[in-house]
C-alpha atoms as one frame of an Amber mdcrd trajectory, in Angstrom:
protein
 -16.770  14.728  24.168 -13.457  13.054  24.604 -10.527  14.772  26.173  -7.990
  12.380  24.492  -6.445  13.390  21.101  -7.677  11.892  18.204  -5.859   9.066
  16.723  -5.880  10.596  13.661  -6.240  14.181  12.491  -6.290  16.304   9.174
  -5.683  20.064   9.357  -6.139  22.240   6.566  -4.841  19.400   4.089  -4.428
  20.944   0.395  -3.238  18.400  -2.511  -2.199  19.858  -5.844  -1.021  17.730
  -8.874   0.685  20.475 -10.992  -1.816  23.683 -11.629  -4.747  21.219 -10.639
  -6.019  21.335  -7.022  -7.867  18.303  -5.693  -8.250  18.568  -2.232  -9.167
  21.766  -0.575  -8.341  22.572   3.405  -9.700  19.163   4.475  -9.915  19.018
   8.110 -11.131  15.805   9.735 -10.387  13.588  12.932 -11.217  10.216  13.980
 -11.043   8.992  17.804 -10.583   5.586  18.905 -13.452   3.293  18.942 -15.317
   5.790  16.163 -16.373   5.166  12.567 -16.009   8.236  10.396 -18.007   7.597
   7.384 -16.411   9.745   4.461 -18.989  10.035   1.870 -18.982  11.194  -1.618
 -19.609  10.607  -5.438 -17.063   9.830  -7.690 -14.782  12.295  -8.666 -15.380
  13.764  -5.124 -11.565  13.795  -4.138 -11.978  10.357  -1.932  -9.107   8.494
  -3.740  -6.801  11.254  -3.215  -7.599  11.578   0.379  -7.146   7.910   0.882
  -3.836   8.071  -0.646  -2.871  10.941   1.622  -3.999   8.986   4.590  -2.107
   5.955   3.505   1.144   7.687   2.885   0.741   7.380  -0.959   0.886  11.140
  -1.637   2.311  14.043   0.500   0.036  16.469   1.321   0.981  19.963  -0.472
  -0.095  21.921   2.580  -1.542  21.457   6.065  -0.614  19.037   9.044  -1.166
  15.299   9.519  -1.452  14.421  13.425  -1.322  11.246  15.267  -2.418  11.036
  18.961  -2.024  15.120  18.868   1.597  15.087  17.135   2.098  16.020  13.937
   3.683  13.453  11.617   4.641  13.152   8.083   4.525   9.375   6.251   7.502
   8.964   3.946   5.170   6.243   2.067   2.965   3.514   2.490   5.286   1.457
   4.747   5.841   4.184   6.953   2.138   5.168   7.548   1.707   1.097   7.966
   4.296   1.146  10.312   2.656   3.582  12.503  -0.639   1.569  12.458  -2.416
   2.798   9.327  -4.191  -0.164   7.589  -5.930   0.608   4.107  -8.178  -2.186
   3.203  -9.252  -1.554  -0.698 -12.502  -2.718  -2.503 -11.518  -6.504  -3.075
  -9.759  -6.862   0.178  -6.026  -6.484  -0.969  -5.688 -10.462  -0.600  -4.118
 -13.017  -2.838  -6.712 -15.209  -4.737  -4.008 -18.221  -5.820  -2.846 -18.098
  -2.120  -4.002 -20.183   0.922  -5.573 -18.440   3.698  -2.667 -18.945   5.790
  -0.107 -17.718   3.413  -2.189 -14.574   2.347  -2.756 -13.478   6.126   1.078
 -13.899   6.922   2.436 -12.712   3.441   5.487 -10.895   3.969   5.854 -12.052
   7.659   5.539 -15.425   7.582   6.183 -17.349  10.587   8.922 -20.308  10.117
  10.359 -23.068  12.073  13.809 -24.572  11.926  17.075 -22.956  11.886  19.363
 -21.305   9.452  19.491 -23.195   5.895  16.599 -25.376   7.161  14.147 -22.827
   7.926  11.028 -22.921   6.101   7.547 -21.563   6.277   5.331 -22.930   9.163
   2.267 -23.607   7.368   0.119 -25.417  10.344   1.100 -22.270  12.729   0.493
 -19.583  10.003  -3.050 -21.391   9.185  -4.161 -21.957  13.351  -3.484 -18.020
  13.709  -5.085 -17.027  10.691  -8.382 -19.119  11.197  -8.572 -18.101  14.633
  -8.091 -14.517  13.902 -11.172 -14.409  11.775 -13.109 -16.678  13.656 -12.735
 -14.151  16.311 -14.502 -11.627  14.171 -17.314 -14.080  13.728 -16.419 -15.500
  10.493 -17.368 -19.152  11.564 -17.409 -20.742   7.566 -13.690 -20.256   7.685
 -12.169 -23.093   9.283  -9.450 -24.224   6.949  -6.356 -22.270   6.241  -5.016
 -24.293   3.229  -8.225 -23.077   1.231  -7.756 -20.799  -1.279  -8.347 -17.053
  -1.004 -10.062 -17.053  -4.437 -12.931 -19.403  -3.242 -13.970 -17.047  -0.428
 -16.788 -14.645  -1.281 -16.024 -10.861  -1.441 -17.271 -10.177   2.086 -15.313
 -13.076   3.626 -11.846 -11.798   1.616 -12.716  -8.152   2.883 -13.413  -9.650
   6.173  -9.908 -11.233   6.135  -8.275  -8.294   5.174  -9.762  -6.745   8.190
  -8.961  -9.304  10.611  -5.179  -9.369   9.346  -4.882  -5.660   9.737  -6.147
  -5.868  13.529  -3.828  -8.901  14.160  -0.955  -6.881  13.018  -1.381  -4.128
  15.287  -3.363  -1.603  12.992  -4.754   1.444  14.937  -6.376   3.253  12.111
  -8.489   1.025   9.534  -9.278   2.898   6.131 -11.908   1.140   4.458 -12.262
   1.956   0.708 -15.624   1.280  -0.615 -15.762  -2.348   1.111 -19.348  -2.703
   0.287 -19.495  -1.373  -3.092 -19.309  -4.595  -5.126 -21.132  -7.019  -2.493
 -24.959  -7.987  -2.077 -26.997  -7.138   0.619 -26.067 -10.351   2.734 -22.387
  -9.836   1.993 -22.321  -6.101   2.844 -24.293  -6.777   6.272 -21.462  -8.964
   6.981 -18.836  -6.501   6.253 -20.730  -4.141   8.525 -20.796  -6.219  11.254
 -16.897  -6.725  10.979 -16.582  -2.613  10.622 -18.563  -2.851  14.055 -16.515
  -5.189  15.783 -13.199  -3.148  14.481 -14.677  -0.456  16.218 -15.824  -2.223
  19.490 -11.991  -3.302  19.623 -11.165   0.276  19.887  -9.876   0.978  16.211
 -10.433   4.393  14.521 -12.385   3.592  11.492 -12.311   5.665   8.397 -15.153
   3.946   6.174 -15.107   5.347   2.767 -18.408   5.206   0.529 -21.269   6.444
  -1.778 -23.937   4.030   0.117 -25.751   6.348   2.456 -27.275   3.335   3.900
 -24.365   1.339   5.099 -22.927   4.826   6.109 -25.631   5.157   8.735 -25.918
   1.586   9.847 -22.027   1.792  11.210 -21.122   5.829  11.390 -20.492   8.083
  14.508 -19.377  10.852  12.639 -19.920  11.616   9.029 -18.206  14.122   6.211
 -19.399  14.700   2.738 -16.785  15.390   0.056 -17.791  17.662  -2.766 -15.104
  18.366  -5.671 -12.272  17.924  -3.007 -13.720  19.873  -0.339 -15.729  19.054
   2.933 -19.650  20.290   2.211 -20.630  19.157   5.517 -19.585  17.616   8.980
 -21.824  16.301  11.285 -22.434  13.519  14.066 -24.898  10.545  14.092 -28.439
  11.599  14.138 -28.142  15.015  12.903 -29.090  14.506   9.440 -31.719  12.193
   7.820 -30.727   9.862   4.904 -32.163  12.153   2.449 -30.639  15.188   3.633
 -27.148  13.213   3.469 -28.061  12.200  -0.291 -28.831  15.432  -1.206 -25.787
  16.935   0.246 -23.499  14.149  -1.835 -25.415  15.301  -5.057 -24.741  18.836
  -4.097 -28.139  20.211  -3.539 -28.820  19.322  -6.994 -31.406  16.414  -6.470
 -33.735  17.909  -4.500 -33.804  21.135  -6.524 -34.198  19.136  -9.678 -36.989
  16.893  -8.284 -38.804  20.251  -7.082 -38.807  21.687 -10.325 -40.115  18.732
 -11.960 -43.096  18.744  -9.754 -44.042  22.271 -10.241
């Protein structure tokens, strides 16, 4: 096991909204170059946990640590500045923008001086296209193409490449393959493996066990806001994980039917 502290660690995180307790004593850690798969059905608390990791919500109690040191995110911008990048289901990209403009939104490269300063479209396009091609997305070769013309998998890949380019250390992927067909999902899973190879800590949130097993090193199953199981690759079968996610009800129900 690594002696390096995890890039990101949660210790006994609770989150309540008024009288409603949503997260209960969540403890998780993810190392550099590792994919932590967070599995759970709808209503398991995944969204609240993502928002807590991304600085949208403050935990009610518990600690968040980065590189072994306790930290507190004042908001999403603060979390982002510390290297936490969240990519949502549709890639968080802008369909009516070009690839180059979308890649640099908010941090546009410019040319010229003073009042003559303007967006450097050529440079932005070159950097954006190279960044996505370095991730193996060779179909994207024109930075002037509109993001809206890309497939779902390509949008996800563009968002991940952008996060890596701007120095993300922790990549939080929120159901990245949920709305994709088999081929597009496989494409995104390859990108996840590439991010891992580059040394990022990846938190992969999904309810699709097959996709988790394709990329995961470490798994946690979330049920009703609590960690129901925490295990490493190879320690549980696909059926056991599916059963855990259903709270043990699936197998028990099937067994009852067979008698």
